C-alpha positions as CSV (number, residue, x, y, z in Angstrom):
1,M,0.0,-0.2,-0.1
2,P,1.2,3.6,-0.9
3,Q,2.5,5.9,1.6
4,R,0.1,8.5,0.9
5,P,-3.1,8.0,-1.4
6,L,-2.9,8.0,-4.7
7,N,-3.9,11.0,-7.4
8,L,-6.5,9.9,-9.5
9,N,-5.8,12.7,-12.0
10,T,-2.3,12.0,-12.2
11,L,-3.3,8.1,-12.4
12,A,-5.7,9.2,-15.2
13,D,-3.9,11.7,-17.4
14,I,-0.7,9.0,-17.4
15,L,-3.3,6.5,-19.0
16,Q,-5.1,9.0,-21.4
17,G,-1.0,10.1,-22.5
18,E,-0.7,6.0,-23.4
19,G,-3.7,6.4,-25.6
20,W,-6.6,5.2,-23.5
21,D,-9.8,6.7,-22.9
22,V,-10.2,7.6,-19.4
23,F,-13.0,8.1,-16.8
24,V,-12.1,9.4,-13.1
25,A,-14.7,8.7,-10.1
26,E,-14.4,6.2,-7.4
27,D,-11.5,4.7,-9.2
28,V,-9.6,5.1,-12.4
29,I,-11.4,3.5,-15.0
30,A,-9.8,3.5,-18.9
31,R,-10.8,1.7,-22.2
32,R,-9.0,1.2,-25.4
33,E,-10.2,-1.4,-27.9
34,D,-7.6,-2.7,-30.7
35,R,-6.7,-6.3,-32.7
36,G,-6.1,-7.9,-29.2
37,G,-9.5,-6.8,-28.0
38,V,-10.8,-4.6,-25.6
39,W,-8.5,-3.8,-22.8
40,N,-9.8,-2.4,-19.7
41,V,-7.8,-0.9,-16.6
42,Y,-9.0,-0.4,-13.0
43,A,-6.9,1.5,-10.3
44,D,-7.7,3.4,-6.8
45,R,-6.0,5.7,-4.5
46,A,-4.5,2.4,-2.5
47,G,-2.4,1.5,-5.8
48,R,-4.5,-1.7,-6.3
49,V,-4.1,-1.8,-10.3
50,R,-6.2,-4.4,-12.4
51,L,-6.0,-5.3,-16.3
52,E,-9.1,-6.9,-17.8
53,V,-8.8,-8.3,-21.3
54,T,-11.5,-9.5,-23.3
55,R,-10.6,-11.4,-26.7
56,E,-12.1,-13.3,-29.1
57,A,-11.0,-17.3,-28.0
58,G,-12.8,-18.6,-31.1
59,M,-14.6,-17.8,-34.8
60,P,-18.3,-16.0,-34.1
61,Q,-20.9,-18.4,-35.4
62,G,-24.2,-16.9,-37.0
63,R,-27.6,-18.1,-37.9
64,R,-30.6,-16.3,-39.7
65,L,-33.7,-17.6,-37.6
66,Q,-37.5,-17.4,-39.4
67,V,-40.0,-17.0,-36.1
68,A,-43.5,-15.9,-36.5
69,G,-42.8,-14.3,-39.4
70,R,-40.1,-12.2,-38.3
71,E,-36.6,-12.9,-39.5
72,Y,-33.7,-12.7,-36.8
73,R,-30.0,-13.2,-36.5
74,V,-28.1,-14.8,-34.2
75,L,-24.4,-14.2,-33.5
76,R,-22.2,-16.7,-31.2
77,E,-19.3,-15.3,-30.4
78,V,-16.8,-17.1,-27.8
79,N,-14.2,-14.4,-25.8
80,E,-11.8,-15.0,-22.9
81,I,-11.6,-13.0,-20.6
82,I,-7.9,-12.5,-18.6
83,N,-7.7,-10.6,-15.4
84,V,-4.0,-9.5,-14.1
85,M,-3.9,-7.5,-10.9
86,T,-0.9,-5.3,-9.0
87,T,-0.6,-3.1,-6.6
88,I,1.6,0.2,-6.9
89,D,3.2,2.7,-4.6
90,E,3.3,6.0,-6.8
91,E,1.4,7.2,-9.2
92,D,4.9,6.9,-12.0
93,D,4.6,3.0,-11.4
94,L,1.4,3.1,-13.3
95,L,3.4,3.3,-16.9
96,Y,5.8,0.7,-15.8
97,V,2.9,-1.9,-14.8
98,L,1.4,-1.0,-17.7
99,R,4.0,-2.1,-20.2
100,V,4.1,-5.8,-18.3
101,F,0.8,-6.3,-18.5
102,E,0.9,-6.4,-21.8
103,D,3.9,-8.5,-22.0
104,I,2.0,-11.0,-19.9
105,V,-1.2,-11.6,-22.1
106,W,0.7,-10.9,-25.5
107,R,3.1,-13.6,-24.6
108,K,0.7,-15.4,-22.4
109,L,3.0,-16.1,-19.5
110,W,0.5,-17.6,-17.2
111,E,0.9,-20.9,-19.0
112,G,4.3,-21.2,-18.6
113,E,6.7,-20.7,-15.4
114,R,7.7,-17.6,-13.5
115,A,8.9,-14.4,-15.4
């Protein structure tokens, strides 16, 4: 836990500088979408930081249906959700943690030995 509560506006500025869409309330919530899926970062004054990534885990399957004369389209998507959590002591630690989060997700480090 940090010596002092972290400044949420400073955390938000760091995330915005990295291209994230940011919302500040009781916590900082940041979001970005790219070829890797939907990425969300949550951070609070106590230094808790969590990354949540939702990405496709399989090909979507679609089908058209007729029910009572009306056409419906059903799309079934299979996604995986990955959560990575840590804590930081200072606002400036956030940028480093973001890089490590990305490395963990892209290299699937949870599937192998400790880094």
